[in-house]
ChimeraX commands (.cxc) that place a marker at each C-alpha (Angstrom):
marker #1 position 68.10,142.16,5.85 radius 0.5
marker #1 position 66.67,145.31,7.27 radius 0.5
marker #1 position 68.88,148.81,8.27 radius 0.5
marker #1 position 67.88,151.85,9.59 radius 0.5
marker #1 position 68.33,154.28,6.32 radius 0.5
marker #1 position 68.72,158.09,7.14 radius 0.5
marker #1 position 67.78,159.75,3.77 radius 0.5
marker #1 position 68.96,163.30,3.57 radius 0.5
marker #1 position 68.52,164.51,-0.42 radius 0.5
marker #1 position 67.40,162.65,-3.59 radius 0.5
marker #1 position 69.26,163.37,-6.60 radius 0.5
marker #1 position 67.53,163.84,-9.53 radius 0.5
marker #1 position 66.72,161.23,-11.99 radius 0.5
marker #1 position 69.68,160.09,-15.16 radius 0.5
marker #1 position 68.45,159.12,-18.25 radius 0.5
marker #1 position 69.89,157.31,-20.97 radius 0.5
marker #1 position 69.84,154.64,-23.93 radius 0.5
marker #1 position 72.63,152.06,-24.74 radius 0.5
marker #1 position 72.21,149.62,-28.04 radius 0.5
marker #1 position 68.70,150.76,-28.33 radius 0.5
marker #1 position 67.78,150.17,-24.44 radius 0.5
marker #1 position 66.19,152.95,-22.27 radius 0.5
marker #1 position 67.22,153.09,-18.57 radius 0.5
marker #1 position 66.80,155.54,-15.98 radius 0.5
marker #1 position 68.89,155.59,-12.58 radius 0.5
marker #1 position 68.33,157.80,-9.48 radius 0.5
marker #1 position 69.71,156.99,-6.65 radius 0.5
marker #1 position 69.37,159.20,-2.98 radius 0.5
marker #1 position 72.42,160.64,-0.03 radius 0.5
marker #1 position 72.33,158.69,3.13 radius 0.5
marker #1 position 73.00,157.21,6.04 radius 0.5
marker #1 position 73.55,154.55,7.56 radius 0.5
marker #1 position 72.07,154.47,11.72 radius 0.5
marker #1 position 72.65,151.66,14.63 radius 0.5
marker #1 position 70.11,151.57,16.94 radius 0.5
marker #1 position 70.17,154.26,18.89 radius 0.5
marker #1 position 70.23,156.58,15.74 radius 0.5
marker #1 position 73.76,157.70,15.76 radius 0.5
marker #1 position 75.07,158.04,12.24 radius 0.5
marker #1 position 77.35,154.34,11.41 radius 0.5
marker #1 position 78.30,155.35,7.58 radius 0.5
marker #1 position 77.42,158.10,5.02 radius 0.5
marker #1 position 76.88,156.93,1.12 radius 0.5
marker #1 position 74.76,156.61,-1.70 radius 0.5
marker #1 position 72.06,154.18,-2.22 radius 0.5
marker #1 position 70.83,153.93,-5.26 radius 0.5
marker #1 position 66.77,153.48,-5.65 radius 0.5
marker #1 position 65.03,150.59,-7.38 radius 0.5
marker #1 position 63.00,151.24,-10.35 radius 0.5
marker #1 position 59.35,151.40,-8.32 radius 0.5
marker #1 position 60.89,154.13,-6.21 radius 0.5
marker #1 position 62.17,156.64,-8.80 radius 0.5
marker #1 position 60.99,159.45,-9.71 radius 0.5
marker #1 position 57.08,160.69,-8.72 radius 0.5
marker #1 position 57.12,157.91,-6.50 radius 0.5
marker #1 position 60.99,158.70,-4.75 radius 0.5
marker #1 position 61.06,158.80,-1.04 radius 0.5
marker #1 position 60.77,162.09,1.03 radius 0.5
marker #1 position 64.00,162.66,3.34 radius 0.5
marker #1 position 63.42,161.24,6.14 radius 0.5
marker #1 position 64.31,157.88,8.91 radius 0.5
marker #1 position 63.00,154.67,6.99 radius 0.5
marker #1 position 63.67,150.96,8.38 radius 0.5
marker #1 position 65.33,149.93,4.42 radius 0.5
marker #1 position 64.89,146.25,3.28 radius 0.5
marker #1 position 67.59,144.41,1.77 radius 0.5
marker #1 position 67.89,141.20,-0.74 radius 0.5
marker #1 position 70.28,140.02,-2.65 radius 0.5
marker #1 position 70.84,140.44,-6.05 radius 0.5
marker #1 position 74.16,139.70,-8.71 radius 0.5
marker #1 position 75.10,142.77,-10.81 radius 0.5
marker #1 position 74.53,142.75,-14.25 radius 0.5
marker #1 position 78.31,143.93,-15.36 radius 0.5
marker #1 position 80.47,141.90,-12.75 radius 0.5
marker #1 position 78.09,139.23,-11.65 radius 0.5
marker #1 position 78.93,139.76,-8.55 radius 0.5
marker #1 position 76.25,139.73,-5.68 radius 0.5
marker #1 position 75.69,142.61,-3.50 radius 0.5
marker #1 position 72.23,144.20,-1.56 radius 0.5
marker #1 position 70.14,146.13,-3.79 radius 0.5
marker #1 position 66.96,148.09,-1.57 radius 0.5
marker #1 position 63.74,146.22,-1.43 radius 0.5
marker #1 position 61.60,148.08,0.25 radius 0.5
marker #1 position 61.62,151.77,2.90 radius 0.5
marker #1 position 59.30,152.00,5.38 radius 0.5
marker #1 position 58.92,155.94,6.91 radius 0.5
marker #1 position 59.91,155.53,11.21 radius 0.5
marker #1 position 58.24,159.12,11.96 radius 0.5
marker #1 position 59.66,158.72,15.78 radius 0.5
marker #1 position 62.84,159.19,15.03 radius 0.5
marker #1 position 63.28,161.97,12.53 radius 0.5
marker #1 position 61.32,164.17,15.33 radius 0.5
marker #1 position 63.50,162.30,18.13 radius 0.5
marker #1 position 66.93,162.89,16.46 radius 0.5
marker #1 position 68.33,165.91,14.56 radius 0.5
marker #1 position 70.64,165.41,12.00 radius 0.5
marker #1 position 74.26,164.75,13.27 radius 0.5
marker #1 position 73.45,165.14,16.55 radius 0.5
marker #1 position 75.30,162.57,19.48 radius 0.5
marker link #1:1,2 radius 0.2
marker link #1:2,3 radius 0.2
marker link #1:3,4 radius 0.2
marker link #1:4,5 radius 0.2
marker link #1:5,6 radius 0.2
marker link #1:6,7 radius 0.2
marker link #1:7,8 radius 0.2
marker link #1:8,9 radius 0.2
marker link #1:9,10 radius 0.2
marker link #1:10,11 radius 0.2
marker link #1:11,12 radius 0.2
marker link #1:12,13 radius 0.2
marker link #1:13,14 radius 0.2
marker link #1:14,15 radius 0.2
marker link #1:15,16 radius 0.2
marker link #1:16,17 radius 0.2
marker link #1:17,18 radius 0.2
marker link #1:18,19 radius 0.2
marker link #1:19,20 radius 0.2
marker link #1:20,21 radius 0.2
marker link #1:21,22 radius 0.2
marker link #1:22,23 radius 0.2
marker link #1:23,24 radius 0.2
marker link #1:24,25 radius 0.2
marker link #1:25,26 radius 0.2
marker link #1:26,27 radius 0.2
marker link #1:27,28 radius 0.2
marker link #1:28,29 radius 0.2
marker link #1:29,30 radius 0.2
marker link #1:30,31 radius 0.2
marker link #1:31,32 radius 0.2
marker link #1:32,33 radius 0.2
marker link #1:33,34 radius 0.2
marker link #1:34,35 radius 0.2
marker link #1:35,36 radius 0.2
marker link #1:36,37 radius 0.2
marker link #1:37,38 radius 0.2
marker link #1:38,39 radius 0.2
marker link #1:39,40 radius 0.2
marker link #1:40,41 radius 0.2
marker link #1:41,42 radius 0.2
marker link #1:42,43 radius 0.2
marker link #1:43,44 radius 0.2
marker link #1:44,45 radius 0.2
marker link #1:45,46 radius 0.2
marker link #1:46,47 radius 0.2
marker link #1:47,48 radius 0.2
marker link #1:48,49 radius 0.2
marker link #1:49,50 radius 0.2
marker link #1:50,51 radius 0.2
marker link #1:51,52 radius 0.2
marker link #1:52,53 radius 0.2
marker link #1:53,54 radius 0.2
marker link #1:54,55 radius 0.2
marker link #1:55,56 radius 0.2
marker link #1:56,57 radius 0.2
marker link #1:57,58 radius 0.2
marker link #1:58,59 radius 0.2
marker link #1:59,60 radius 0.2
marker link #1:60,61 radius 0.2
marker link #1:61,62 radius 0.2
marker link #1:62,63 radius 0.2
marker link #1:63,64 radius 0.2
marker link #1:64,65 radius 0.2
marker link #1:65,66 radius 0.2
marker link #1:66,67 radius 0.2
marker link #1:67,68 radius 0.2
marker link #1:68,69 radius 0.2
marker link #1:69,70 radius 0.2
marker link #1:70,71 radius 0.2
marker link #1:71,72 radius 0.2
marker link #1:72,73 radius 0.2
marker link #1:73,74 radius 0.2
marker link #1:74,75 radius 0.2
marker link #1:75,76 radius 0.2
marker link #1:76,77 radius 0.2
marker link #1:77,78 radius 0.2
marker link #1:78,79 radius 0.2
marker link #1:79,80 radius 0.2
marker link #1:80,81 radius 0.2
marker link #1:81,82 radius 0.2
marker link #1:82,83 radius 0.2
marker link #1:83,84 radius 0.2
marker link #1:84,85 radius 0.2
marker link #1:85,86 radius 0.2
marker link #1:86,87 radius 0.2
marker link #1:87,88 radius 0.2
marker link #1:88,89 radius 0.2
marker link #1:89,90 radius 0.2
marker link #1:90,91 radius 0.2
marker link #1:91,92 radius 0.2
marker link #1:92,93 radius 0.2
marker link #1:93,94 radius 0.2
marker link #1:94,95 radius 0.2
marker link #1:95,96 radius 0.2
marker link #1:96,97 radius 0.2
marker link #1:97,98 radius 0.2
marker link #1:98,99 radius 0.2
view
């Protein structure tokens, strides 16, 4: 599954330990765009471990690839970010919030 994602801001990475196990989380403030570049929804996207910290994406427009996984706590199946490919022309063509 793929969709166009505009990342506005990468939030600070949060770390901690629970029951002796270290964890790290980082998310991005972003929007889901349609084919014409219009914003469809705004929300927060959790970044996978291989895209956190120094490897976190920069603000811009990307083609996001998603896979399905069951949550560890509730076992609900949901989409999780699997990859991002920068779309340089989309970022240059359309300013944020333009109609």
